C-alpha positions in Angstrom: 122.1 102.4 89.1 123.8 105.8 88.3 122.1 107.4 85.1 123.6 109.8 82.7 123.0 113.5 83.9 122.1 114.4 80.2 120.9 112.5 77.3 119.0 113.5 74.0 117.6 110.5 71.9 119.5 110.2 68.7 117.5 110.6 65.4 114.4 111.4 67.0 112.5 114.6 65.5 109.0 116.1 66.3 106.9 117.5 63.5 104.2 119.8 64.1 100.7 118.2 64.0 97.0 118.8 64.8 96.1 116.2 67.5 98.3 115.4 70.4 97.9 111.6 70.3 98.2 111.0 66.7 101.1 113.5 66.3 103.0 112.1 69.2 102.4 108.3 67.8 103.5 109.7 64.3 106.7 111.0 65.7 107.5 107.6 67.3 106.6 105.6 64.3 108.9 107.6 62.2 111.6 107.0 64.7 110.9 103.1 64.6 111.3 103.2 60.9 107.7 103.9 59.6 107.8 107.3 58.0 104.0 108.6 57.6 101.7 111.5 57.9 99.7 112.4 60.9 96.5 111.7 59.0 97.7 108.0 58.2 98.7 107.6 61.8 95.2 108.9 63.1 93.5 106.7 60.3 95.5 103.6 61.3 94.6 103.9 64.9 91.0 103.9 64.1 89.8 106.0 66.9 87.6 108.5 65.0 83.9 108.1 66.1 81.3 110.2 68.0 80.0 110.4 71.6 77.3 112.5 73.1 76.8 112.6 76.9 73.9 114.5 78.4 74.3 114.7 82.0 71.4 117.0 82.7 69.0 114.3 83.9 71.8 112.3 85.9 74.8 112.7 88.0 77.4 114.4 85.9 80.2 112.4 84.3 82.4 114.8 85.5 81.9 115.3 89.2 82.1 118.7 90.8 81.4 120.1 87.3 78.4 122.0 86.1 79.0 121.0 82.5 75.7 119.6 81.2 77.0 117.9 77.8 80.1 116.5 76.6 80.6 116.0 72.7 83.7 114.1 71.4 84.6 113.0 67.6 86.9 110.0 69.1 86.1 106.9 70.5 89.4 105.5 72.0 92.6 106.8 73.1 96.3 105.6 73.3 96.4 102.1 74.7 98.5 99.0 74.7 96.0 97.3 72.2 96.5 100.2 69.8 95.3 99.0 66.4 98.1 101.2 64.4 100.8 99.6 66.4 99.5 96.1 65.8 99.2 96.8 62.2 102.8 98.0 62.0 104.2 95.0 64.0 105.1 97.2 67.0 104.4 96.5 70.6 103.2 99.4 72.7 104.1 99.3 76.3 102.2 101.4 78.9 103.6 101.9 82.3 101.9 104.0 85.2 103.4 105.0 88.4 102.1 106.2 91.9 105.0 108.3 92.4 106.4 111.2 90.1 109.9 110.6 91.1 109.8 106.8 90.5 108.2 107.7 87.0 110.9 110.2 86.2 113.8 107.6 87.0 112.2 105.1 84.7 111.8 107.8 82.0 115.3 108.5 82.1 116.3 105.0 82.1 114.3 104.4 78.9 115.8 107.4 77.4 119.4 106.5 77.7 118.5 103.2 76.0 117.7 105.5 73.1 113.9 105.2 73.4 111.7 108.2 73.1 108.4 108.2 75.2 105.0 109.4 74.8 103.9 110.8 78.2 100.3 111.7 79.4 100.3 115.2 81.1 97.9 117.9 82.5 98.5 120.7 79.9 97.7 123.2 82.7 101.2 122.9 84.0 103.0 123.3 80.6 104.7 126.7 80.7 103.2 127.9 77.3 99.6 126.9 78.3 99.8 128.5 82.1 99.5 131.9 80.9 96.0 131.0 79.6 94.8 130.9 83.0 93.6 127.9 85.0 92.8 125.4 82.3 93.5 121.9 83.3 93.2 118.7 81.0 94.8 115.6 82.1 94.5 113.6 78.9 97.1 115.6 76.8 99.9 113.6 75.0 103.5 114.9 74.4 106.7 113.1 73.6 109.8 113.2 75.7 113.2 113.5 73.8 115.8 114.0 76.6 116.8 115.8 79.7 119.6 117.7 81.3 119.7 117.4 85.0 122.5 119.9 85.4 120.1 122.6 84.1 116.9 120.7 85.4 115.4 120.8 82.0 113.4 118.0 80.0 112.9 118.4 76.2 109.3 117.6 75.1 107.7 117.6 71.7 104.0 119.1 71.8 101.5 118.9 68.9 101.8 122.5 67.3 104.9 123.6 68.8 108.0 123.5 66.4 110.8 121.4 67.6 111.3 120.3 71.3 110.4 122.8 74.0 112.3 123.2 77.2 110.4 122.6 80.5 111.5 122.4 83.9 112.0 118.5 85.1 110.2 119.7 88.3 107.3 121.0 86.3 107.0 118.1 84.2 106.7 115.9 87.2 103.6 118.0 88.3 102.2 118.0 84.9 102.5 113.9 84.9 101.2 113.6 88.6 98.2 116.1 88.4 95.1 115.1 90.2 92.7 117.9 88.7 89.2 116.9 87.7 87.7 113.3 87.7 90.1 110.5 88.5 89.7 109.1 84.8 91.3 112.3 83.6 94.5 111.9 85.7 97.5 111.3 83.7 98.6 109.0 86.6 102.4 109.2 85.5 101.6 107.1 82.5 104.2 106.6 79.7 104.3 104.6 76.4 107.2 103.2 74.7 107.6 101.2 71.3 109.4 98.2 70.5 109.3 96.7 66.8 108.4 93.0 66.7 111.6 90.9 66.4 110.2 88.8 63.6 109.2 92.1 61.7 105.9 90.7 60.9 103.0 93.0 60.2 100.2 92.9 57.5 100.8 94.9 54.2 99.6 98.6 54.6 97.1 98.0 51.9 95.2 95.3 54.0 96.0 97.3 57.3 94.0 100.4 56.4 91.0 98.3 55.4 91.2 96.8 58.8 91.4 100.1 60.4 88.5 101.7 58.4 86.2 98.5 59.3 86.9 99.1 62.9 85.7 102.7 62.5 82.7 101.7 60.5 81.7 99.1 63.4 82.1 101.8 65.9 79.9 104.1 64.2 77.2 101.8 62.8 77.1 99.0 65.4 77.9 100.9 68.6 76.8 98.9 71.7 75.9 102.0 73.5 73.3 104.8 72.5 75.7 107.5 73.5 78.2 106.5 70.7 78.3 106.4 67.0 75.2 107.2 64.7 73.0 106.5 67.8 74.9 109.2 69.8 74.5 111.6 66.7 70.7 110.9 66.9 70.7 111.8 70.7 72.8 115.0 69.9 70.2 115.9 67.1 67.2 115.4 69.4 68.7 117.2 72.4 69.3 120.3 70.5 65.6 121.8 70.8 65.6 121.1 74.6 68.6 123.5 75.1 66.1 126.4 75.9 65.2 124.6 79.2 68.6 122.6 79.8 71.0 125.5 79.5 69.1 128.0 81.7 70.6 129.5 84.7 74.5 130.0 85.6 77.7 128.0 85.8 81.3 128.6 86.6 83.9 129.0 83.9 87.3 127.4 84.1 88.6 130.4 86.0 85.9 130.1 88.7 83.7 133.1 87.2 79.9 132.8 87.1 78.6 133.1 83.4 75.6 131.8 81.8 75.3 128.0 81.5 74.5 128.4 77.8 77.6 130.6 77.4 79.7 128.0 78.9 78.5 125.1 76.9 78.7 126.9 73.6 82.4 127.8 74.1 83.0 124.4 75.2 81.1 122.9 72.3 83.3 125.0 69.8 86.4 123.9 71.6 85.4 120.1 71.3 84.6 120.5 67.8 86.9 122.9 66.2 90.0 123.5 68.3 91.4 121.6 71.1 93.4 119.1 68.9 90.7 118.0 66.7 92.2 119.3 63.6 89.0 121.0 62.9 85.4 119.7 62.3 85.5 117.0 65.3 88.3 115.1 63.7 86.7 114.8 60.3 89.2 117.0 58.6 92.0 114.6 59.6 90.0 111.5 58.7 89.3 113.1 55.3 93.0 113.7 54.6 93.7 110.1 55.6 91.2 108.7 53.0 92.5 111.3 50.6 96.2 109.9 50.9 94.9 106.4 50.4 94.0 107.2 46.8 97.6 108.0 45.8 99.6 105.8 48.4 102.1 103.6 46.6 101.7 100.7 49.0 98.1 100.8 48.6 98.2 101.1 44.7 101.0 98.8 44.1 102.2 96.8 47.1 101.0 93.4 48.3 97.2 93.1 48.6 96.8 96.2 46.3 93.4 97.7 46.0 91.1 97.1 43.2 89.5 99.8 41.1 86.5 99.3 43.0 88.2 99.9 46.2 89.4 103.2 45.2 85.9 104.2 44.0 84.4 103.6 47.3 87.0 105.9 48.8 86.4 108.7 46.0 82.5 108.4 46.6 83.3 108.9 50.3 85.2 111.9 50.2 82.8 114.5 49.2 80.3 113.0 51.8 82.9 113.4 54.7 83.8 116.9 53.5 80.3 117.9 53.7 79.8 116.5 57.1 83.1 118.4 58.2 81.6 121.6 56.7 78.4 121.3 58.7 80.5 120.4 62.0 82.4 123.6 61.5 79.2 125.7 60.7 77.7 124.5 64.1 81.0 125.2 66.0 81.3 128.8 64.3 77.5 129.4 65.1 77.8 128.7 68.7 81.0 130.7 69.1 79.3 133.7 67.4 76.6 133.7 69.6 78.8 133.4 72.8 81.2 136.0 71.5 78.6 138.7 70.5 75.7 138.0 73.0 77.7 136.9 75.9 75.5 135.5 78.6 72.3 136.2 76.6 73.4 133.8 73.8 70.7 131.4 74.3 68.1 134.0 73.5 70.0 134.9 70.5 70.4 131.6 68.6 68.2 129.8 66.4 68.2 126.3 67.8 65.9 125.0 64.8 68.6 126.0 62.4 71.2 124.5 64.6 69.3 121.2 64.7 69.1 121.2 60.8 72.7 121.5 60.5 73.1 118.5 62.9 70.5 116.5 61.0 72.6 117.1 57.8 75.6 115.7 59.6 73.6 112.7 60.8 72.4 111.9 57.2 76.0 112.5 55.8 77.6 110.2 58.4 75.0 107.5 57.9 75.8 107.7 54.2 79.6 107.8 54.6 80.0 104.8 57.1 77.5 102.7 55.3 79.5 103.4 51.9 82.6 102.5 53.8 81.3 99.3 54.8 81.4 98.0 51.2 85.2 98.1 51.5 86.1 94.3 52.0 89.0 93.3 53.9 
């Protein structure tokens, strides 16, 4: 089939966001007739959580890596069973390809049917990240809005970049088929498209957000593995005093330079918590904005299944708790960054780990309170 040499999806816009997945999904939701904020898209997808993986006593979960810990404020990623999509009556279709060329042909075919796409890419190949050095992360999500084969350009929407960026089609193919890092981090030429259910059926938003909140509560309070949820937070808290031994020695930074393992870990933890698409405070800021929005959302206040005064009270009581937790997450991140910035390779000797553990204990207490309180919200 001869496909058009150039195409731009009609009426598709990209708005700046904080987190690559929730901002990409928000852009597609809006295109499919569900205008919403990024925090609402994030909250509906119910992927906020917590995971802490200490690999110092086992084989690293990132092969060929010297990273002793990984910490994440999410449990879940874009997948066909996305809760947000199900709650909006949208089918999310995922396609993966072994060949970058085949993937590109299929992407073009979808685009000329006026279907914008979400693509998984390794951000190390994106022109505006390349100058930051050899940084590779294959779990980055962007949107694809169109292409012009005469100039060899694709138009992509990326989280905190205004409007659509131009990238060479060849560079985009490289980003989609990257094999940097462990296999589970390879983008595998994956793309996602959305189709609204033909019957238009979906639960009222007021009921949907309760389902989404309860899924998060369940992930945090009843996790089946002790690395996740409140159990994972406990592991994080108890690990901190052991860093004096666990972070000794040297490691290689992303550029392959030898630095102290503690400095590498402090810099990484700062990124995991505060920057790298989390919206700050390990995604807690985004989730707080989602809860805040529910208090005045017209469909939650007056639509079908409208909330009771008691429901709103639960959210009102939860907001100061999550905001406190977010404050402590940022404090931990800033403390680690300052130690790494000021003391470089001697940061481990110049940080008060007992103070750091106190901050982590505050988070544990706040988040137990938070999710126990949200548990009262009945679907």
